[in-house]
VOLUMMI-52499 format. One record per residue (C-alpha): residue number from 1; x, y, z; residue in one letter. Coordinates in Angstrom, 2 decimals, padded with zeros to 5 digits. Example, Ala and Ser with C-alpha at 12.3 -4.5 7.8 and 13.67 -1.06 7.14 Angstrom:
% VOLUMMI-52499
n  X  Y  Z  res
1  012.30  -004.50  007.80  A
2  013.67  -001.06  007.14  S
END
This chain:
% VOLUMMI-52499
n  X  Y  Z  res
1  002.13  -002.28  039.02  X
2  003.32  -004.79  036.46  X
3  001.28  -005.98  033.64  X
4  000.37  -009.90  034.35  X
5  000.65  -011.69  031.03  X
6  -001.32  -010.98  027.91  X
7  -002.15  -014.60  027.62  X
8  -004.07  -013.82  031.08  X
9  -006.43  -011.26  030.26  X
10  -007.84  -013.64  027.01  X
11  -008.51  -016.62  029.77  X
12  -010.37  -013.84  031.91  X
13  -012.71  -012.65  028.78  X
14  -013.49  -015.67  028.01  X
15  -014.50  -016.90  031.59  X
16  -016.61  -012.80  032.07  X
17  -018.27  -013.71  028.73  X
18  -019.42  -016.79  029.06  X
19  -019.63  -017.53  032.70  X
20  -018.63  -020.49  033.12  X
21  -014.59  -021.85  033.49  X
22  -015.35  -025.60  031.72  X
23  -017.17  -023.60  028.70  X
24  -013.99  -021.30  028.67  X
25  -011.36  -024.30  028.38  X
26  -013.73  -025.90  025.83  X
27  -013.53  -022.23  023.73  X
28  -009.16  -022.10  024.50  X
29  -008.55  -025.78  024.10  X
30  -006.96  -026.02  027.71  X
31  -007.96  -027.62  030.88  X
32  -010.44  -026.26  033.81  X
33  -007.46  -026.14  035.93  X
34  -005.57  -024.33  033.26  X
35  -008.06  -021.80  033.02  X
36  -009.13  -021.45  037.26  X
37  -004.96  -021.32  037.57  X
38  -005.02  -018.35  035.24  X
39  -008.14  -016.62  037.27  X
40  -006.52  -016.73  040.43  X
41  -002.72  -015.53  039.41  X
42  -004.56  -012.38  037.65  X
43  -006.50  -012.29  040.92  X
44  -003.32  -012.00  042.96  X
45  -001.32  -009.50  040.67  X
46  -004.57  -007.22  040.87  X
47  -005.23  -007.47  044.30  X
48  -008.94  -007.93  043.26  X
49  -011.91  -010.43  043.28  X
50  -012.79  -010.85  040.44  X
51  -015.26  -013.38  040.06  X
52  -018.18  -014.51  042.81  X
53  -019.56  -017.84  042.49  X
54  -023.64  -017.90  041.56  X
55  -024.64  -021.53  041.59  X
56  -022.76  -022.90  038.63  X
57  -022.24  -019.87  037.28  X
58  -019.65  -017.27  037.62  X
59  -020.89  -013.43  038.43  X
60  -018.10  -010.50  037.53  X
61  -017.29  -008.59  040.78  X
62  -018.05  -005.17  040.56  X
63  -013.96  -005.04  039.39  X
64  -014.76  -007.36  037.03  X
65  -016.98  -005.80  035.38  X
66  -014.88  -002.26  034.95  X
67  -011.90  -004.98  033.70  X
68  -014.07  -006.61  031.66  X
69  -015.21  -003.55  029.74  X
70  -011.69  -002.75  029.36  X
71  -010.28  -005.90  027.77  X
72  -013.31  -006.52  025.93  X
73  -012.41  -003.48  023.69  X
74  -008.82  -004.12  023.63  X
75  -010.30  -007.40  022.14  X
76  -012.33  -006.23  019.43  X
77  -009.43  -003.49  018.99  X
78  -007.62  -006.27  018.07  X
79  -009.84  -008.18  016.05  X
80  -010.08  -005.40  014.36  X
81  -006.57  -005.07  013.55  X
82  -006.26  -008.12  012.01  X
83  -009.49  -008.04  009.59  X
84  -008.17  -004.67  008.21  X
85  -004.51  -006.23  007.53  X
86  -005.93  -009.90  005.82  X
87  -008.09  -007.44  004.02  X
88  -005.24  -005.67  002.40  X
89  -003.27  -008.35  002.01  X
90  -006.11  -010.07  000.22  X
91  -007.08  -007.49  -002.02  X
92  -010.14  -007.29  -000.20  X
93  -013.37  -006.52  -002.85  X
94  -014.33  -002.38  -002.62  X
95  -017.53  -001.43  -001.43  X
96  -019.46  000.23  -004.13  X
97  -021.46  002.94  -003.31  X
98  -023.44  005.16  -005.34  X
99  -024.34  008.82  -004.90  X
100  -027.39  010.91  -006.23  X
101  -026.00  014.84  -006.23  X
102  -027.93  018.03  -007.49  X
103  -024.92  018.80  -010.26  X
104  -024.63  023.07  -009.21  X
105  -024.16  021.95  -005.80  X
106  -021.91  019.25  -006.52  X
107  -019.87  021.30  -008.84  X
108  -019.87  024.29  -005.87  X
109  -019.94  022.23  -002.51  X
110  -018.69  018.35  -003.17  X
111  -016.75  017.76  -005.48  X
112  -013.40  018.53  -003.99  X
113  -014.62  017.05  -000.36  X
114  -015.77  013.65  -002.47  X
115  -011.74  013.22  -003.00  X
116  -011.19  013.75  000.63  X
117  -013.56  011.03  001.19  X
118  -011.75  009.09  -001.04  X
119  -008.12  009.44  000.17  X
120  -009.76  008.87  003.89  X
121  -011.71  005.57  003.21  X
122  -009.80  003.76  000.01  X
123  -012.11  000.59  000.09  X
124  -014.60  002.93  -001.20  X
125  -015.50  003.02  -005.23  X
126  -018.00  005.79  -006.00  X
127  -020.37  005.96  -008.55  X
128  -021.70  009.76  -008.82  X
129  -025.35  010.59  -010.80  X
130  -027.10  013.85  -011.39  X
131  -030.18  014.64  -009.91  X
132  -031.13  018.23  -008.33  X
133  -034.67  017.11  -007.24  X
134  -035.85  013.50  -005.32  X
135  -038.61  012.40  -008.24  X
136  -035.94  012.71  -010.81  X
137  -033.39  010.15  -008.46  X
138  -033.23  006.62  -010.04  X
139  -033.87  004.71  -006.78  X
140  -032.89  001.52  -008.62  X
141  -029.41  002.27  -008.55  X
142  -029.20  004.90  -005.97  X
143  -027.78  004.46  -002.23  X
144  -028.01  008.17  -001.15  X
145  -028.98  011.22  -002.60  X
146  -028.60  015.26  -002.14  X
147  -031.99  016.45  -003.19  X
148  -033.09  020.26  -003.31  X
149  -036.61  019.54  -001.86  X
150  -038.89  019.51  001.38  X
151  -039.74  016.97  003.06  X
152  -041.66  014.21  003.88  X
153  -040.60  011.14  001.56  X
154  -042.60  008.01  002.62  X
155  -040.07  005.04  003.08  X
156  -036.88  007.34  002.96  X
157  -034.69  008.59  005.79  X
158  -033.29  012.33  005.59  X
159  -031.65  014.84  007.59  X
160  -031.33  018.62  006.36  X
161  -028.25  019.16  005.41  X
162  -027.77  022.64  004.49  X
163  -030.45  025.08  005.49  X
164  -030.42  028.07  003.12  X
165  -031.01  031.49  002.53  X
166  -031.26  033.17  -000.88  X
167  -029.99  036.88  -001.93  X
168  -029.85  038.26  -005.55  X
169  -026.49  037.46  -007.82  X
170  -025.80  039.62  -010.80  X
171  -022.58  040.46  -013.00  X
172  -020.57  043.26  -011.41  X
173  -021.43  044.79  -014.60  X
174  -025.19  045.39  -013.52  X
175  -023.57  047.87  -010.96  X
176  -022.57  050.68  -013.03  X
177  -024.16  052.98  -015.62  X
178  -028.11  054.61  -015.48  X
179  -029.58  051.68  -014.25  X
180  -027.22  049.87  -011.38  X
181  -028.76  048.39  -009.09  X
182  -028.35  049.95  -005.94  X
183  -031.95  049.38  -004.33  X
184  -034.26  046.72  -004.23  X
185  -036.77  049.03  -007.09  X
186  -033.57  049.17  -009.27  X
187  -035.17  045.25  -009.78  X
188  -037.11  046.70  -012.36  X
189  -034.91  047.53  -015.12  X
190  -033.54  043.63  -015.32  X
191  -034.78  040.88  -015.97  X
192  -034.81  038.28  -013.21  X
193  -033.94  035.20  -013.90  X
194  -036.12  032.05  -012.62  X
195  -035.54  028.52  -012.23  X
196  -038.63  027.42  -010.42  X
197  -042.25  029.54  -011.40  X
198  -041.65  032.52  -009.31  X
199  -042.50  031.59  -006.22  X
200  -038.76  032.02  -004.52  X
201  -038.61  035.66  -005.92  X
202  -042.01  036.56  -004.75  X
203  -041.00  035.77  -001.03  X
204  -037.97  038.13  -002.04  X
205  -039.90  041.04  -002.92  X
206  -042.53  040.82  -000.55  X
207  -039.61  040.99  002.20  X
208  -038.28  044.24  000.14  X
209  -041.36  045.72  000.52  X
210  -041.04  046.28  -003.64  X
211  -044.18  044.56  -005.73  X
212  -044.06  041.55  -007.32  X
213  -042.41  042.08  -011.07  X
214  -044.58  039.90  -012.81  X
215  -043.72  037.11  -014.78  X
216  -040.38  036.13  -016.26  X
217  -039.98  035.61  -019.93  X
218  -037.74  032.93  -019.86  X
219  -037.64  029.67  -016.95  X
220  -034.95  027.49  -016.42  X
221  -035.28  023.60  -015.02  X
222  -031.07  023.58  -014.67  X
223  -029.75  026.01  -011.83  X
224  -026.12  025.62  -013.75  X
225  -027.75  027.85  -016.88  X
226  -029.61  030.41  -014.45  X
227  -026.08  031.27  -012.41  X
228  -024.39  031.60  -015.73  X
229  -026.95  033.77  -017.22  X
230  -025.84  035.71  -014.45  X
231  -022.33  035.47  -014.71  X
232  -022.68  036.68  -018.30  X
233  -025.08  039.83  -017.16  X
234  -028.61  038.60  -018.48  X
235  -030.46  039.33  -015.49  X
236  -030.38  038.91  -011.69  X
237  -030.43  035.15  -010.04  X
238  -031.24  034.25  -006.59  X
239  -028.95  032.01  -005.48  X
240  -027.23  031.13  -002.35  X
241  -024.18  031.08  000.30  X
242  -023.63  027.54  -000.47  X
243  -023.79  027.12  -004.34  X
244  -022.40  030.59  -004.78  X
245  -019.61  030.84  -002.15  X
246  -017.11  030.37  -005.18  X
247  -018.61  032.71  -007.46  X
248  -018.41  035.81  -005.16  X
249  -014.91  034.92  -003.27  X
250  -013.79  035.10  -007.10  X
251  -015.88  037.83  -008.24  X
252  -017.64  036.72  -011.37  X
253  -020.97  037.46  -009.00  X
254  -021.75  040.10  -006.45  X
255  -024.26  040.53  -004.08  X
256  -025.74  043.63  -005.00  X
257  -028.31  043.83  -002.22  X
258  -027.92  042.24  000.81  X
259  -031.46  041.15  001.87  X
260  -031.73  037.17  002.12  X
261  -034.76  034.90  002.45  X
262  -034.86  031.49  003.96  X
263  -034.99  029.43  000.54  X
264  -038.80  027.74  -000.08  X
265  -036.55  024.64  000.13  X
266  -033.26  023.12  001.41  X
267  -030.85  020.63  000.51  X
268  -030.87  016.97  002.05  X
269  -029.23  014.10  002.70  X
270  -031.58  011.30  001.93  X
271  -031.43  007.15  001.67  X
272  -034.29  004.63  001.00  X
273  -035.03  003.47  005.23  X
274  -033.94  -000.64  004.04  X
275  -030.51  000.56  003.41  X
276  -029.58  003.04  006.56  X
277  -027.97  000.61  008.19  X
278  -025.82  -000.92  005.93  X
279  -022.00  000.04  006.63  X
280  -021.30  001.68  003.32  X
281  -024.19  004.11  003.65  X
282  -023.90  005.12  007.69  X
283  -020.21  005.57  006.57  X
284  -020.77  008.25  003.64  X
285  -024.03  009.96  005.74  X
286  -022.02  009.95  008.83  X
287  -019.03  011.70  006.93  X
288  -021.32  013.64  004.77  X
289  -023.43  015.37  007.38  X
290  -020.09  016.34  009.72  X
291  -018.30  017.96  006.06  X
292  -021.76  019.93  005.78  X
293  -021.61  021.09  009.60  X
294  -017.66  022.42  009.58  X
295  -017.04  025.82  009.28  X
296  -016.83  027.59  005.72  X
297  -013.34  027.79  004.34  X
298  -012.44  024.36  006.33  X
299  -012.03  022.58  003.28  X
300  -008.54  023.05  001.53  X
301  -008.82  023.93  -002.13  X
302  -006.27  020.68  -004.02  X
END
């Protein structure tokens, strides 16, 4: 079947949307007779009735409804394409988006992915802040954040990004010598590195069936310092498969014991309720969730 003239579909879409020949004629700046002629010609060409009269209005037949959905979708795609070309031609202002990420998680997992997002979304201008916890995020400036914590957060929308498990990690040098770590009880010879009050280590040791080693002599509020101390051989840290993936792959850290336990907290994507449906926030969140769901190793390093 030869395709009818595209102008006939434009006329059809107008009549279908407005339900009246006169209204469509006014919108298209033609006479009602010209509109009626286009509709008759289109129906003859397709061999189906597209409208039926209901008083002074025109109602779509089942065939008309089916065609209307396709034509409306095509018209919308054309309008979108024209808008994008116009924006590019006139140098439309970029969409500004401020995000907050945990420093270590950002470096280990998100940093290279952000450059992929920028390549795929050239109309965005990102500003990246760092904060690990909800309380540290400056919500006067931030549109979207990744936080390490536990909901609820009233007034905010959130979605689990990574549900993580914690396992001991340390420098390869701690696998050698008289106090080499071969079983959970060997941890008694080494400093346990903390970024919290010891709750995560207490959970891990309980699962391992060994007594809690007692309070540490040093606590850090920056997990990056904890990991660096572990890399340098100053103790054993509890880390997750997301943050420590690269260190483990490149041999700076090893997992001396393979018992892992669910983390007390997890990584969440979060934004204020009032911003969830804005175009730029929705676009970034959808991309972020898709990235988090992608299989490990699917991201190619630059």
